matplotlib code that plots the C-alpha trace (Angstrom):
import matplotlib.pyplot as plt

x = [19.8, 18.1, 15.2, 17.5, 19.3, 16.0, 15.0, 18.2, 17.8, 14.2, 15.4, 18.1, 15.8, 13.0, 15.5, 16.9, 13.4, 12.4, 15.6, 15.1, 11.7, 12.9, 10.7, 13.4, 12.6, 9.1, 9.3, 11.6, 8.7, 7.0, 10.2, 10.2, 6.4, 6.7, 9.7, 8.1, 5.0, 7.0, 8.9, 5.8, 4.2, 7.1, 7.2, 3.4, 3.6, 5.8, 8.2, 9.5, 7.5, 9.0, 8.9, 6.1, 6.4, 3.7, 3.5, 2.5, 2.4, 6.1, 7.4, 7.8, 8.0, 9.4, 8.2, 8.2, 5.6, 5.3, 3.2, 1.8, -0.7, -1.2, -2.0, 0.1, 0.7, 2.5, 4.8, 6.3, 8.5, 10.0, 7.9, 8.6, 5.3, 6.8, 10.0, 12.7, 11.8, 15.4, 17.2, 14.8, 12.0, 12.5, 9.7, 7.5, 4.4, 5.5, 5.9, 4.4, 7.0, 8.4, 8.9, 12.0, 13.8, 14.1, 12.6, 12.4, 13.2, 10.8, 12.5, 13.2, 11.6, 12.6, 14.6, 12.5, 12.1, 14.4, 13.4, 13.1, 12.7, 14.3, 11.1, 11.8, 15.6, 15.4, 12.1, 12.1, 11.0, 12.2, 15.2, 17.7, 16.1, 16.1, 19.8, 19.1, 16.9, 17.2, 15.2, 14.7, 12.0, 8.7, 8.1, 5.2, 4.8, 2.0, 0.8, -1.9, -3.4, -2.1, -4.8, -4.4, -8.0, -7.8, -11.4, -10.8, -10.0, -9.6, -10.5, -7.5, -6.4, -3.9, -2.0, -0.6, 1.9, 1.9, 4.7, 3.7, 4.5, 8.1, 9.0, 7.9, 8.0, 6.0, 7.5, 7.5, 6.1, 5.0, 5.7, 5.3, 4.2, 1.7, 0.3, -0.2, -2.1, -4.2, -5.2, -4.1, -5.4, -8.8, -8.8, -7.5, -4.8, -2.6, -0.5, 1.8, 3.7, 6.2, 5.6, 7.9, 8.2, 9.2, 10.1, 10.7, 7.0, 5.3, 7.4, 5.3, 5.8, 3.8, 5.0, 2.1, 4.0, 5.1, 2.3, 3.3, 1.6, 4.0, 3.7, -0.1, 0.5, 2.8, -0.1, -2.4, 0.2, 0.4, -3.5, -3.3, -0.7, -2.9, -5.9, -3.8, -2.0, -3.4, -5.5, -2.3, -1.7, -5.3, -6.4, -9.8, -9.3, -13.0, -12.8, -10.0, -10.0, -7.4, -6.4, -4.1, -3.2, -2.3, -0.8, -1.6, -5.2, -5.5, -4.0, -6.6, -9.2, -8.1, -7.8, -11.4, -12.5, -10.3, -11.5, -7.9, -8.4, -12.0, -12.6, -9.3, -10.8, -14.1, -13.9, -11.7, -10.5, -9.4, -7.5, -6.7, -6.4, -8.7, -8.2, -10.2, -7.4, -5.5, -2.1, -2.9, -3.7, -2.1, -5.2, -3.9, -0.6, 2.6, 3.8, 7.0, 8.3, 8.0, 10.7, 12.0, 12.4, 14.1, 16.4, 17.5, 18.4, 20.2, 22.3, 22.8, 21.1, 19.0, 20.6, 19.2, 19.5, 16.4, 17.1, 14.4, 15.8, 19.4, 18.4, 16.9, 19.9, 22.8, 26.0, 28.6, 32.4, 32.5, 33.1, 30.0, 30.0, 26.4, 23.0, 24.8, 26.1, 29.8, 29.1, 26.1, 24.1, 25.4, 23.1, 24.7, 21.5, 18.7, 16.8, 13.4, 11.5, 12.0, 15.8, 15.7, 13.5, 15.8, 18.8, 17.1, 16.1, 19.6, 21.9, 20.2, 21.7, 19.5, 21.8, 22.8, 20.4, 21.4, 20.6, 17.2, 16.3, 17.4, 15.3, 12.3, 12.5, 12.9, 10.1, 7.6, 5.4, 4.9, 1.4, -0.9, -1.5, -4.6, -3.3, -6.4, -6.0, -6.0, -8.0, -9.8, -11.0, -11.6, -11.3, -14.9, -16.1, -14.3, -15.8, -19.3, -19.4, -17.1, -18.0, -18.7, -17.5, -18.3, -15.8, -14.8, -13.3, -12.2, -9.7, -8.0, -9.5, -6.9, -4.7, -2.0, -2.0, 1.6, 2.7, 5.0, 4.8, 8.0, 6.3, 4.0, 7.0, 7.1, 10.7, 10.1, 7.2, 5.2, 1.8, -0.1, -1.7, -4.4, -2.0, 0.2, -2.9, -4.1, -0.7, -0.4, -4.0, -3.5, -0.4, -2.3, -5.1, -2.7, -0.7, -3.6, -6.6, -5.3, -4.1, -7.7, -9.2, -9.6, -9.0, -6.8, -7.8, -6.4, -4.7, -7.7, -9.9, -7.2, -7.2, -11.0, -11.0, -8.3, -10.4, -13.5, -11.5, -10.1, -13.6, -14.5, -11.6, -10.5, -12.3, -12.2, -11.6, -13.6, -10.4, -8.7, -7.7, -4.6, -4.0, -1.4, 0.8, -0.2, -3.9, -3.3, -1.2, -3.9, -6.4, -4.1, -3.7, -7.5, -7.8, -5.2, -6.5, -10.0, -8.8, -6.4, -8.3, -11.8, -13.3, -11.9, -13.2, -16.7, -16.7, -15.8, -18.4, -21.1, -20.1, -20.4, -23.8, -25.0, -24.1, -25.9, -22.8, -22.4, -20.1, -18.9, -17.5, -15.2, -13.3, -10.2, -10.1, -8.3, -5.2, -3.1, -3.2, 0.5, 3.2, 3.8, 7.5, 9.2, 12.4, 14.9, 18.3, 20.8, 24.3, 27.1, 30.9, 32.6, 36.4, 36.2, 33.8, 30.2, 27.6, 23.8, 22.6, 19.0, 17.2, 13.7, 11.4, 7.8, 5.2, 2.6, -0.2, -3.9, -5.6, -5.3, -3.2, -2.2, -1.1, -1.9, -4.4, -1.6, -0.1, -3.1, -3.1, 0.5, 2.4, 1.8, 2.1, 4.6, 4.0, 6.5, 9.1, 6.4, 5.7, 3.7, 3.2, 0.7, -1.7, -5.0, -7.1, -4.9, -5.3, -9.1, -9.0, -6.8, -9.0, -12.1, -10.4, -8.9, -12.1, -14.0, -11.4, -11.5, -15.3, -15.4, -12.9, -15.0, -18.5, -18.3, -19.8, -17.8, -20.5, -22.4, -22.5, -21.9, -18.3, -17.7, -21.5, -21.5, -23.3, -21.9, -24.5, -23.8, -23.5, -26.6, -26.7, -25.9, -23.0, -24.5, -23.8, -20.2, -18.0, -15.9, -12.8, -12.3, -12.8, -15.4, -16.4, -19.3, -21.6, -22.1, -25.4, -24.7, -22.6, -20.9, -17.6, -17.8, -19.3, -16.1, -15.7, -19.0, -17.9, -14.8, -16.6, -19.4, -16.8, -14.9, -18.1, -18.9, -15.5, -15.8, -19.2, -17.9, -14.9, -17.2, -19.5, -16.5, -14.6, -11.8, -10.7, -7.8, -6.5, -5.5, -1.7, -0.8, -0.3, -2.6, -0.4, 0.2, -3.5, -4.0, -1.2, -2.6, -6.0, -4.5, -2.5, -5.6, -7.5, -4.6, -4.3, -8.0, -7.9, -4.9, -6.8, -9.9, -7.7, -6.0, -9.4, -10.8, -7.7, -7.9, -11.6, -11.0, -8.2, -10.5, -13.2, -10.6, -9.3, -12.8, -13.6, -10.5, -10.9, -14.6, -13.7, -11.0, -13.4, -15.9, -13.3, -12.2, -15.8, -16.6, -13.5, -14.0, -12.3, -12.3, -8.7, -9.4, -9.3, -10.8, -8.9, -9.6, -8.2, -6.3, -4.8, -3.7, -2.0, -0.2, 0.4, 0.7, 3.8, 1.8, 1.2, 4.9, 5.7]
y = [-1.4, -4.0, -4.2, -4.7, -7.5, -9.2, -8.8, -10.5, -13.3, -13.9, -13.9, -16.5, -18.7, -18.7, -19.6, -22.5, -23.7, -23.7, -25.4, -28.1, -28.9, -29.0, -26.0, -23.6, -24.1, -22.8, -21.2, -18.4, -16.5, -16.6, -16.0, -12.2, -12.1, -14.4, -12.5, -9.1, -10.2, -11.5, -8.3, -6.2, -8.1, -7.4, -3.7, -3.5, -5.0, -2.4, 0.2, 3.7, 6.2, 9.6, 12.3, 14.4, 17.7, 19.2, 22.3, 22.2, 24.9, 24.5, 24.4, 22.0, 18.2, 16.0, 12.4, 9.5, 8.0, 4.3, 2.2, -0.8, -3.1, -0.5, 2.4, 5.3, 5.7, 8.6, 7.9, 10.5, 9.1, 10.9, 14.0, 16.1, 17.2, 18.9, 20.5, 18.1, 17.4, 17.8, 20.1, 22.4, 20.8, 17.4, 16.4, 19.1, 19.0, 19.0, 22.3, 22.9, 22.4, 25.7, 26.5, 25.2, 26.5, 24.6, 21.1, 18.5, 15.2, 12.5, 9.4, 7.3, 6.7, 9.1, 7.7, 5.8, 7.3, 6.0, 2.4, 1.1, -2.5, -4.4, -5.9, -4.7, -5.0, -7.7, -6.7, -7.7, -4.3, -1.8, -3.7, -1.7, 1.6, 0.8, 1.4, 5.1, 5.7, 9.0, 11.7, 13.8, 11.4, 13.1, 12.1, 10.6, 8.8, 9.2, 6.6, 7.8, 7.1, 9.6, 11.4, 14.6, 15.6, 18.1, 17.4, 13.8, 13.2, 9.9, 8.9, 8.9, 6.1, 7.1, 4.1, 4.2, 1.4, -0.7, -1.7, -1.2, 2.6, 1.4, 0.3, 0.4, 2.9, 4.1, 1.3, -1.6, -4.7, -2.8, -4.3, -1.2, -3.1, -5.3, -2.4, -0.4, -3.3, -4.0, -0.4, 2.3, 0.5, 0.4, 4.2, 5.0, 7.4, 5.9, 7.9, 6.2, 8.1, 8.0, 9.2, 9.4, 6.3, 5.3, 8.2, 10.5, 10.1, 9.3, 10.7, 11.7, 15.0, 17.4, 20.4, 22.3, 22.7, 19.1, 16.8, 13.9, 12.1, 13.7, 10.7, 11.2, 14.9, 13.9, 11.9, 14.9, 17.2, 14.7, 14.8, 18.6, 18.5, 16.1, 18.4, 21.3, 19.5, 16.1, 17.6, 18.3, 14.5, 13.7, 12.9, 14.1, 16.0, 15.6, 11.8, 10.7, 7.3, 6.6, 2.9, 1.1, -2.2, -3.0, 0.2, 1.8, 0.6, 2.2, 5.4, 5.4, 4.7, 7.8, 10.0, 9.2, 10.3, 13.2, 16.8, 17.6, 15.8, 16.8, 17.6, 16.0, 12.6, 11.0, 7.3, 4.8, 1.2, -0.3, -3.6, -5.5, -2.2, 0.0, 3.0, 1.1, -1.5, -1.5, -1.6, 1.4, 4.1, 4.7, 5.0, 5.0, 5.8, 7.2, 6.1, 4.1, 6.4, 9.4, 12.1, 11.4, 7.7, 8.2, 10.8, 8.4, 5.7, 8.0, 9.4, 5.9, 6.7, 3.7, 0.7, -2.0, -5.1, -7.1, -10.5, -10.2, -6.9, -8.2, -11.5, -9.9, -7.7, -9.2, -9.6, -7.2, -7.0, -3.2, -1.4, 0.4, 2.4, 1.5, 0.8, 0.1, 3.7, 4.6, 7.8, 8.7, 11.8, 14.8, 17.7, 20.9, 21.7, 19.3, 21.0, 21.0, 19.1, 22.0, 21.7, 17.9, 18.5, 21.0, 18.8, 15.7, 17.9, 19.0, 16.3, 12.9, 10.5, 7.8, 6.6, 3.4, 0.6, -1.7, 0.9, 1.6, -2.1, -2.6, 0.5, -1.0, -4.3, -2.3, 0.2, -1.7, -0.5, 3.0, 4.2, 7.1, 9.5, 11.1, 14.6, 16.9, 17.7, 14.7, 12.9, 15.8, 14.0, 10.3, 7.7, 6.5, 10.1, 10.3, 7.0, 8.0, 11.5, 11.7, 8.7, 10.7, 8.8, 5.3, 2.6, -0.8, -2.8, -6.4, -8.8, -12.0, -15.3, -15.8, -12.7, -14.4, -17.7, -17.2, -16.4, -19.2, -21.1, -19.5, -16.2, -17.7, -19.0, -22.6, -23.4, -27.1, -29.3, -30.1, -31.2, -28.3, -28.9, -26.7, -24.7, -23.8, -23.1, -20.6, -18.9, -18.5, -17.3, -14.7, -13.5, -13.0, -11.2, -9.0, -8.1, -7.8, -6.7, -4.3, -1.8, -1.9, -0.7, 2.8, 1.8, -0.5, -3.9, -6.0, -9.4, -11.2, -9.8, -10.7, -14.3, -14.5, -13.1, -15.6, -18.5, -17.3, -17.0, -20.5, -21.9, -19.9, -21.0, -24.5, -27.8, -29.3, -33.1, -35.3, -37.4, -34.3, -30.8, -31.4, -30.3, -30.8, -27.8, -27.1, -27.2, -24.9, -22.4, -22.2, -21.3, -18.5, -17.3, -17.1, -15.4, -12.8, -12.2, -11.5, -9.1, -7.2, -7.1, -8.5, -6.9, -3.4, -3.7, -4.7, -1.8, 0.6, -0.8, -0.2, 3.4, 4.0, 2.2, 4.4, 7.4, 6.0, 5.6, 2.8, 0.0, -2.9, -5.8, -8.6, -11.6, -12.6, -16.4, -17.6, -19.6, -20.6, -24.3, -24.4, -24.2, -20.9, -20.2, -17.8, -16.1, -15.9, -14.3, -15.9, -15.0, -17.3, -16.9, -17.4, -17.4, -15.3, -12.8, -12.4, -12.7, -12.7, -15.8, -16.3, -19.4, -20.7, -22.8, -24.0, -22.5, -25.0, -22.4, -23.5, -20.1, -16.8, -14.5, -10.9, -9.1, -11.9, -9.8, -7.3, -10.0, -9.9, -6.1, -4.9, -8.1, -11.5, -13.7, -11.8, -10.1, -9.4, -12.1, -14.7, -15.9, -18.6, -19.8, -17.5, -19.5, -18.9, -19.0, -16.4, -14.1, -14.5, -13.5, -10.6, -9.4, -9.5, -7.7, -5.0, -4.4, -4.0, -1.5, 0.5, 0.6, 1.7, 4.5, 5.7, 5.3, 4.5, 1.1, -2.0, -3.4, -0.8, -3.8, -7.4, -8.5, -12.1, -12.5, -11.3, -8.2, -6.8, -5.0, -2.8, -4.6, -4.8, -4.2, -7.8, -8.1, -11.1, -10.2, -9.9, -10.8, -13.9, -13.8, -17.4, -19.2, -19.0, -15.7, -16.0, -13.5, -14.9, -14.2, -15.2, -13.6, -16.7, -15.3, -12.4, -14.0, -13.9, -10.2, -9.5, -11.5, -9.3, -6.0, -6.9, -7.8, -4.5, -2.6, -4.2, -3.3, 0.3, 0.6, -0.8, 1.6, 4.6, 3.7, 3.3, 6.4, 4.6, 6.3, 6.6, 9.6, 7.2, 7.3, 3.9, 0.4, -2.4, -3.6, 0.0, 0.6, -2.4, -1.3, 2.2, 0.9, -1.3, 1.7, 3.9, 1.3, 0.9, 4.7, 5.1, 2.2, 3.9, 7.2, 5.4, 3.6, 6.8, 8.6, 5.7, 5.7, 9.5, 9.3, 6.6, 8.6, 11.6, 9.6, 8.2, 11.6, 13.0, 10.1, 10.6, 14.3, 13.9, 11.2, 13.4, 16.3, 14.1, 12.7, 16.2, 17.4, 14.4, 14.8, 15.7, 18.8, 17.9, 19.1, 22.7, 25.3, 28.7, 31.3, 34.8, 37.5, 39.0, 35.7, 35.1, 38.5, 38.1, 34.5, 33.8, 32.3, 29.3, 28.5, 28.9, 26.6]
z = [-39.8, -37.6, -40.0, -42.9, -41.1, -40.3, -44.0, -45.2, -42.7, -43.8, -47.4, -46.7, -44.6, -47.3, -50.0, -48.0, -47.2, -50.8, -51.9, -49.2, -50.6, -54.2, -54.9, -55.9, -59.6, -59.6, -56.2, -57.5, -58.9, -55.5, -53.5, -53.7, -52.9, -49.9, -48.5, -49.2, -47.4, -44.4, -44.2, -44.6, -41.8, -39.5, -40.5, -40.0, -36.5, -35.0, -36.2, -35.6, -37.6, -36.8, -34.2, -32.9, -30.9, -28.8, -26.7, -23.0, -20.3, -19.7, -23.3, -26.1, -25.7, -28.4, -28.5, -30.9, -33.2, -33.6, -36.0, -34.4, -36.2, -38.8, -36.4, -35.3, -31.6, -30.0, -27.0, -24.7, -21.9, -19.0, -19.0, -15.8, -14.1, -11.0, -9.8, -8.4, -4.7, -3.5, -1.1, 0.7, -1.4, 0.2, 2.5, 0.9, -1.3, -5.0, -6.8, -10.3, -13.0, -14.3, -18.0, -19.8, -22.8, -26.1, -26.7, -23.9, -25.5, -24.2, -25.6, -22.5, -19.1, -16.3, -13.4, -10.8, -7.3, -4.5, -3.7, -0.2, -1.2, -4.1, -5.5, -9.0, -9.1, -11.7, -13.3, -17.0, -18.1, -15.5, -14.0, -16.1, -15.3, -11.6, -11.6, -12.3, -9.3, -7.6, -5.7, -8.8, -10.1, -10.7, -14.3, -16.2, -19.5, -22.1, -24.7, -27.0, -30.4, -32.9, -35.0, -37.0, -36.3, -33.4, -32.4, -31.6, -27.9, -26.1, -22.5, -20.2, -17.9, -15.2, -13.9, -10.4, -9.6, -6.4, -4.2, -0.5, -0.9, -0.8, -4.3, -7.9, -10.8, -13.8, -16.0, -13.5, -15.1, -18.3, -21.7, -23.9, -27.0, -25.2, -23.3, -26.5, -28.1, -25.1, -24.2, -26.7, -29.8, -28.0, -28.3, -24.8, -23.7, -20.9, -18.4, -16.0, -13.2, -10.5, -6.9, -3.9, -1.7, 1.9, 4.2, 1.2, 0.3, 3.7, 6.5, 9.5, 11.3, 13.5, 11.6, 9.9, 6.6, 6.4, 7.5, 5.2, 2.4, -0.1, -2.4, -2.6, -3.3, -6.1, -7.6, -7.3, -8.9, -11.8, -12.2, -12.2, -15.0, -16.9, -16.6, -18.0, -20.8, -21.8, -24.6, -26.5, -26.6, -27.7, -24.2, -22.9, -19.6, -18.9, -18.9, -16.6, -14.9, -12.1, -12.0, -9.6, -8.0, -4.4, -2.9, -6.3, -5.8, -2.4, -3.9, -6.6, -3.9, -1.9, -5.0, -5.9, -2.4, -1.2, -1.6, -2.6, -5.9, -6.6, -10.2, -11.3, -12.1, -13.1, -12.5, -10.6, -11.1, -7.8, -8.2, -5.0, -3.0, -0.9, 1.3, 3.9, 4.2, 7.5, 5.7, 3.6, 6.3, 9.7, 11.9, 15.4, 17.3, 15.8, 12.4, 12.4, 9.7, 11.9, 11.9, 15.4, 14.8, 11.5, 13.0, 15.8, 13.4, 11.0, 13.9, 15.3, 18.6, 17.8, 16.1, 13.9, 16.0, 15.4, 14.1, 11.4, 10.0, 9.9, 8.3, 5.3, 4.5, 2.6, 4.6, 3.4, 3.7, 3.9, 7.1, 8.4, 11.6, 12.3, 10.6, 7.3, 7.2, 6.9, 8.7, 10.8, 10.2, 12.2, 13.0, 14.4, 16.3, 17.1, 19.9, 18.3, 15.6, 13.2, 13.7, 13.0, 10.0, 8.4, 9.1, 7.4, 4.5, 3.7, 5.1, 5.2, 2.7, 1.3, -1.4, 0.4, -0.7, 2.1, 4.7, 3.0, 3.0, 6.6, 7.7, 5.9, 7.8, 11.0, 10.4, 8.3, 5.4, 4.2, 5.1, 4.2, 7.2, 8.5, 7.9, 8.0, 4.3, 2.1, 4.7, 6.4, 9.5, 10.0, 7.3, 8.0, 7.5, 4.2, 3.0, 4.1, 2.7, -0.3, -2.5, -5.7, -8.9, -10.4, -9.5, -10.9, -8.0, -7.3, -5.8, -6.7, -5.7, -2.9, -2.6, -0.5, -2.3, -3.2, 0.4, 1.5, 4.8, 6.1, 6.2, 8.9, 10.9, 9.5, 8.8, 8.2, 7.5, 10.6, 11.8, 13.4, 16.8, 18.5, 20.6, 17.5, 15.5, 18.1, 18.2, 14.5, 14.1, 16.8, 15.1, 11.8, 13.5, 15.4, 12.3, 9.9, 11.8, 14.4, 11.8, 10.5, 13.8, 15.0, 18.6, 20.7, 21.9, 24.7, 24.4, 25.7, 22.9, 20.4, 21.6, 21.4, 17.9, 16.8, 18.2, 16.4, 13.2, 13.5, 13.7, 10.6, 8.5, 9.6, 9.3, 12.8, 12.7, 14.9, 15.6, 17.2, 16.5, 14.2, 10.7, 7.9, 7.5, 3.9, 4.8, 7.8, 5.8, 3.2, 6.0, 7.2, 3.6, 3.3, 6.7, 5.9, 2.4, 3.7, 6.4, 4.2, 0.9, 0.8, 3.9, 3.1, -0.5, 0.7, 3.2, 0.5, -1.9, 0.8, 1.2, -2.6, -2.7, 0.2, -1.9, -5.0, -7.1, -9.7, -8.6, -10.8, -8.8, -10.0, -8.7, -10.7, -10.5, -13.6, -12.9, -15.9, -16.6, -17.3, -14.6, -12.8, -12.6, -10.2, -11.1, -8.2, -8.1, -5.8, -4.8, -6.0, -5.8, -9.2, -9.0, -5.8, -7.3, -6.0, -8.8, -9.0, -10.9, -12.1, -11.1, -11.7, -9.6, -10.0, -7.7, -6.2, -6.3, -6.5, -6.7, -8.6, -6.4, -5.8, -8.9, -11.4, -13.3, -14.0, -16.3, -18.5, -19.0, -19.3, -20.2, -21.7, -18.6, -16.4, -13.0, -10.2, -11.2, -11.8, -15.4, -17.2, -20.8, -22.6, -24.7, -26.5, -23.3, -21.7, -24.7, -24.5, -20.8, -21.6, -24.5, -22.2, -19.3, -21.4, -23.3, -20.0, -18.8, -22.0, -22.0, -18.3, -19.1, -22.0, -20.7, -17.0, -17.8, -18.8, -21.1, -23.0, -25.4, -24.2, -24.2, -25.2, -24.8, -21.2, -19.8, -16.6, -14.4, -11.3, -8.0, -5.8, -2.0, -1.0, -3.4, -5.0, -8.7, -9.8, -12.8, -12.3, -14.4, -15.2, -18.6, -19.7, -18.1, -15.7, -14.1, -10.6, -8.7, -5.1, -2.4, -0.9, -2.2, 0.2, 3.3, 5.4, 4.6, 6.2, 9.3, 9.7, 9.0, 11.5, 14.1, 13.6, 13.8, 17.1, 18.5, 17.3, 18.9, 22.2, 22.0, 21.5, 24.4, 26.7, 25.7, 23.8, 20.6, 18.2, 20.2, 23.0, 22.8, 24.4, 23.2, 24.3, 27.1, 28.2, 28.3, 30.5, 32.8, 33.0, 33.9, 36.7, 37.9, 38.0, 40.0, 42.4, 42.7, 43.5, 46.0, 47.7, 48.1, 49.4, 51.9, 53.0, 53.3, 55.4, 57.7, 58.0, 58.9, 61.4, 63.0, 63.2, 64.9, 67.4, 68.2, 68.7, 71.0, 73.1, 73.5, 74.4, 77.0, 78.5, 79.0, 80.7, 83.0, 84.1, 84.9, 87.1, 89.3, 93.2, 94.7, 98.5, 99.0, 97.9, 100.8, 100.4, 102.5, 103.5, 101.3, 104.2, 105.0, 101.5, 101.5, 104.9, 105.9, 109.6, 111.2, 112.1, 108.4, 107.7, 110.5]

ax = plt.figure().add_subplot(projection="3d")
ax.plot(x, y, z, "-o")
ax.set_aspect("equal")
plt.show()
């Protein structure tokens, strides 16, 4: 019906156009031809082309066929790859999906996993589906060329979404038509998937059967399903590339290394994310998303009262008893961690989005845990010994270029003096660098590192140490980007090179020439009713930023509520990037043949040859881009060496301040015992001297008054003596 209406509209417009130009007389003979060609062009671009049913281990799946640019593509949406992780299966590794009866219709995306941030609430492509989020969310989607020849198989790319392990879904920021044109029509099979987020995916416990990392186990279960079934969708199970960005990039990084996923993948594309990043893995101390902490907040033993947490949550008029909950969790028995675990499994309610958001600001990011399984021992050991597949890896020119001044504590424009600069730099180092370390450091060390960092990132004026706020914020953005993205990436590259694996390095530096626009949704009251209203504002950004490359693969100029006009240069960048990715998925090499006249070789040991995504494309042959990364990695190596030599390790269960206090207490304790021992020794000496002196005095005394009497006299005294 829609196509028919479009056809009639084209017919009407064409007729009016010809009449307007007085061409209707001789144009009539061309009218049908013109209209038919226009309609055929529309039909040929994209249209539904029937259904297609395949059989997998669990049963039959019915998907749809589409014809796009003259080629048939099969699309299967919302395919379950594991049992629903609910009830007693909450906080557990996913279970293999059991067989079903009849046909499973795969016509629409499955529900997203429970979100703990609202990053994608208004996403152009997944915003509507976000309203369906729930715990039963382990679904994947398959896009693949359709070919009747059973011998033809296509390499598989598995996309893992980002979102700080708190948000996102398999359809976030994905324009299906654009994605198919950019990847599927280059003879690639694409799989996108959901995985559990927040505490549902990354809860920390000490129980042997629930060590955490459930979200990563979801990804591994999806890879197992792909190995068993992707051949039915024309995908090659022997040519699987995992690809992700941000948290998805660190997930792909881990999957490429962990023994738990060995044999399930063959290449990895890591975009602005690495398992070596401090924000990705909890290295030291207890995770904030641990079972005891979560239990205390759900039962209102602990209350959300931090100003930052409350300021990010919308004020509400509903009556909540505490922590944005109408009724706290009640556990009949909570005498042990096992009791708490079973109570949370069956009774904890995560349906309140305000509560989830408040908890996130109180607890922080979700993080992968060192659990002894996915990460068998230390992270450094994993990187050094398990780098086994080729990788294509890179970052944006300035990852945090879109991070606003208010995130660094600047509420109004100001000039930054030296004292303020040191405070802000120390805060960035503390928040970004400390999670990267395997040991604790004291405040004095933090201050020293911050001062060194300032001299590396700021231009010191001869007139005095003051800076304009915009200049200073840009320096903080660079510092934070290098610590959180560039340095971990370089560290991971080095581990792959030491294991003789191929590494292809890139830097995404193309910034659209037209304005970047950010969509924002603000609350307004219309006639007494609260409504969300969409607003737009220009972003004054000078560098390519975190997630921008996503807008050249899965959309045409849209990424995380930021969009820009999409012109011919953007299409050229997109064509090159997607061809590189398709080639890497097929051959493990992005340029078996040059793309846009460029050949992309493997990176060398000093990282001095990498692909620069600008326009025109450029193969750079110097390593100045990564010099600050080496500074941070060398610094952290020195700290690790010092910690090892002084018996400080990640097993130390105290904070920096507690460690200093404990050291002072130990010194005072030993001093007290030394003092007690000295006093005791002194008293002992004094007593010995007194006793010795007493003995000498007794022996030297004269006995002139002693009378020796006869024995008889002593027995019978005389009357004279008595008198």
